N, C-alpha and C positions, 0 to 999 in steps of 0.2 A: 621712606619711612620703613618700609618693609626691609630694606637692605640694611639699614641701622638696627632695627630690632633682631634680625637673623644673625648680625654679627655680634651683638650682646649675648645671644643664646648660644652662639658658637663659641664664646669664652666662659660658658657654664655659669651666666649672671643671669639674674632675674631681671625683668623689665617690666615697666608699667608706664602707663599714659595719663597725664592730667589734662582733662578738657571739659568743656561744656558741649551739649550738642550743637548750638548755635557757632561757637568758635570751631568745631570740627568742620562743620559746614563750610564756614568761610575759608578756612586754611586749606583742607583737603578735598573739598567739593562734595556734591550730593551724592557722587557714585563711588566713593571710596568707602567700601564696606568689607575690606579684606583683612585689616589689621586684627580685629577681634575674632578672626577665624584662624589665624596662624596656630601652629601646634608646636610649642605650647603658646597661648595668648598672652600677650600682656596683660597685666592686671589694669582695670580701668578705676580711677579715681575721679569722680565728678563732681560737680557742683550745678546747683539749679539756681540760677538767678531770675528774679522777676523782671518785668520790662522796666522798672526803676532802679535796678541794679542791686536789689537788696537779695541777699542768700536766702534760700528756704531753710529753716532751722529745724524743721522736723527730722526726728531720727528714725526715718523709714525710708524705703526705696520706692514708695508708691508713686513718686512724681517721675521716676526714671522713664524716659523714652528711649528704646534702643537706637544707637548709632554706631557706625564704624565697623559693624559687624559683631560688636558685644551684646549680648542677650541679656547679661546682668552685670552690675558693678562689683567691685571690689570694696570700694570706699566712698564715703559722700562727704564733701566738705560742708559743714553745718553753720560755721561762722568763721570771722577772721578777716584781718589779724586782730589779735587782743594783744594788750600789753601785759607782760609778766614781768616778774622780778626775775633776773638771771644773773646770778654770781654777784649779788648785792646791788646791781644797777637795774633800775626800772626805767625804760626809754624806748624810742620807735626802732632801735636797732634789735631790741629784745621784743619782736612780734612772733606770735605763733598762729597758726590756723587751728580751728577746733573741728575735728573729724568725727565721723561715725561709722562703725563698722558693725554688720549684722553678726 
């Protein structure tokens, strides 16, 4: 992961990571705390799902628990996907997540 992010940064592009704390620990392990410490660190877009799989819709970061080295997120997924009308079509391929940024 570090190599991939450094390669993105090396091409003068911005990087970001979407994850939940639970998913991060399952995929990266409980000892992977360096990604959020990179300079510059990729922005973190996180979601907080309840044990029943429901997204926390509150538009605050009070539920955030640090993981992966990030002390604070950049974005929070608050709902999704939702159906939208896109170019005159409303259907399942016209789905968007609703996000919140402080």
